[in-house]
N, C-alpha and C positions, 0 to 999 in steps of 0.2 A: 790758623788756630783761633785768633781773636775773633775772626768773622763767625766761626762756628759757635763760639761761646756767646757772642752777641745774639745770633739767631736763636739759640737755645733759651736765652734770657727773655727775649721778646715773646717766644712761644709760651713760656711759663706765665708771663704777665697777661697774655691774652686768653689763656685757657679758662679762667673763671668767667670771663665775659662771654666767651663763646658757649659755655655750658649753662649759664644762668638764663632763666626764662624772663621774658618781658612781663610787665605787670598783667595780672589777671589771666595768666596762662599757667600751664603745668610743665615742669621740667620732665625730661624723659625718665629720670629717677623717680619723681613723684608719681608719674603714670604707672611705672612698674610696681611701685609700692601700693597702689590702689587709691591714691588721693582723688577726690572729686572737686571740680571747680564749681562753687556756688554762685559766683558772680562773674559775668563775661566782660565787664568793663564798659559795655555799650548799651545794655538793655536791663530791664528789671525782671527778665525771665527767671522764674524760680522763686520770685518774691511776691508778696501780696500784703494787703492790709489785714488787721486783726479781724475784720469782718469778711475776710476771704474775697475781697474785691481786687481787681487789677490796679497796679500802681501807675501814676502818671510819669512821663519821661523826665520831669523836672528833678526827680531824685537821683538821676545819673548826672554827675558833674565831673568833668575832666578825668574820666576813668575811675571814678569812685562813686560810692553809694552814700548819699546824705539823707538820713531819715527826717530831717527838719525841712518844712513842717509836715507833720502827719498826725494821725489819730493814735498817739501814744508810741507805737512802734511799727516798723516794717518787719514782717515775719516770713520765714521760709515756708514755701508751700508744703513741703514735706515735714513730717514729724520724725525726729531721729532718736536712736537709742544706741548708746555705747560708741563713742567716737572721740576723735581728737580734732578740734576746730582751731585752725590757724588763720589769723587775719592781721592786717595792719590798719591803724587808725591815726588820724590827725585831728586835734581839737582846735576850736576857736577860743578866744579869750572868754573867761567866765563860763566855759562850757559845762553843761550838765547832761550826760548821756549814760548809756550803759548797754551791755550785751546780755541778752537773756538766753537761757538754756532751759530745757525741760518745761517749756510753757505749754500746759495742757490742762483743760481744753482752752480754746480761744474765747469762749463765752465767759465774760466776767461774772462773778457772783454778785448778787444784789448789794449795792452800796460799796463795792470794791472795784478797783481798776484791774485790768487783765494782768498786771504785774504780780498780783497775789497768786496767780496760777503758774508762775515760773520762778526761776532763780536768776537774780541779776548780778553781773559782774560790773562794778562801778567804773565809770569813765568820767572824770571831773577835773576841772582846772584848779587843783589844790596842790599844796606842798607837803601836807601832813599824811599820816598813815593811820587813819581811823576807820570806823565802820562804813563811812560814806566816801572814801577816797579811792582813787584809781587802783585797781587790783583787789579791792575788797570784795568779798562775797556779801553783797549789800545788806547791811544791818545784822549780819550773822557772824562773819569772820573778818577781823582786821587783817590787812596785808602786813607782812613782816617789815616792809619798807615801801615807800613810794618810789618806784623805779621808773616812773614816766619821764619822758624827755620834755623839754620846754614846748610851749604852745607853738604850733606851726611845724613841728618836726614829726616825722612818722615814727610810730611805735609798733612793735610786733607783739601780739598776744597769742598764746596757745592755751586753750581750755580743754582739759581732758575730762570727759563725762563718761564714767565707766562703772556700771553697777551702783554700788553704794558710795563710790568715791567721786569727788569733784576736786580738780586741781587747776590752779591758775598760774601761768608763767608769763611774766612781762619783761620784755627785752632780755631774754635768756636767763631770768632769775625766777625761780618758783617763789611766789609771794603769798599764796594762800591755799589752804586745803580744807576740805570738809568731808566727814564720813557721815552720811545720812543715817546710818544705823544708830548713831549716838544722839539723835535728835527725836525722841519719842513724844515730846510734849509741845503743844502750841505755845507761842509767845515766850519760850524759855530756851536759852542756850544750855549746852551740857554742864557749864559751870554754875547754872542756876540764875544767871543774870537774864534780864528781860529783853526781848526784841519785839518789833512791831507786828510780826506776821502771826495770825491765828492759824498756823499750819503745823501739823505734826510731820516734819520732813522725813521721818522714818518710813512713812507710808505715802509720801508724795510720789506722783508718777515719775518713772525713770526714763520715759520716752516723751518727747515733746518738740515743739517748734523752737527754732532759733530766732531771736528778735534783736533788732537794732533800735534802741529807744530814742524817741524825740522828747526832750524835756525843755524845749524852748531855745535850743542852741544848735548852731551848725557843728556837725562832727562828720568826718569823712572816713569811709571804710573801703578798703581795696584788698586784693589778693585773698579773698575769702575762700578757704579750702577746707575740706573735711575728709578725714580718714576714718572709715568705719572700722570698729574694733570688734573682734569676735568675743 
């Protein structure tokens, strides 16, 4: 009887390991749900520069994608609309990076960087929870808290971009949300306070490229997966 119980316990302990996918692969359940793998862990296939040029192999480091150094950001070759984006990231000390969504077009306006054409989710080495801290919708919405793990540890972020709604989940906590329909004026938040972007987000494109920003610091991304939403 003890032997049977021991075998059952060992089986239960091993089950999660057997069902979990290795880094940069999809589980059987994810495949069944329709998730797509955006980074294979070995090449830059599916990614390009903001000038739509191929990426050098230097950006692939130990099964992760590091945008530093590049010309502002690495971007997905495809422009996406209505999806859930899941990824893991790890920062270096004093890191300044970000994840862009709805970046369209990739040609910057005169006098502006391409970031003005998208929406950035901040990734920074900070402890506070302001407009420029990890989990913030950069300069637009503060996170409810800074849920990031210490430097060197992997974090999981899930970004849902669906119609007028954008939501950010960090390490299993929803930390920021934005309803684009509530943002009709450039340089102004719904509460009347000012932000830096001369964009009326109510009419901002709801389809665009995903970007991994380089702002002068190493930041590594892996397990980049996307689930199209109807």
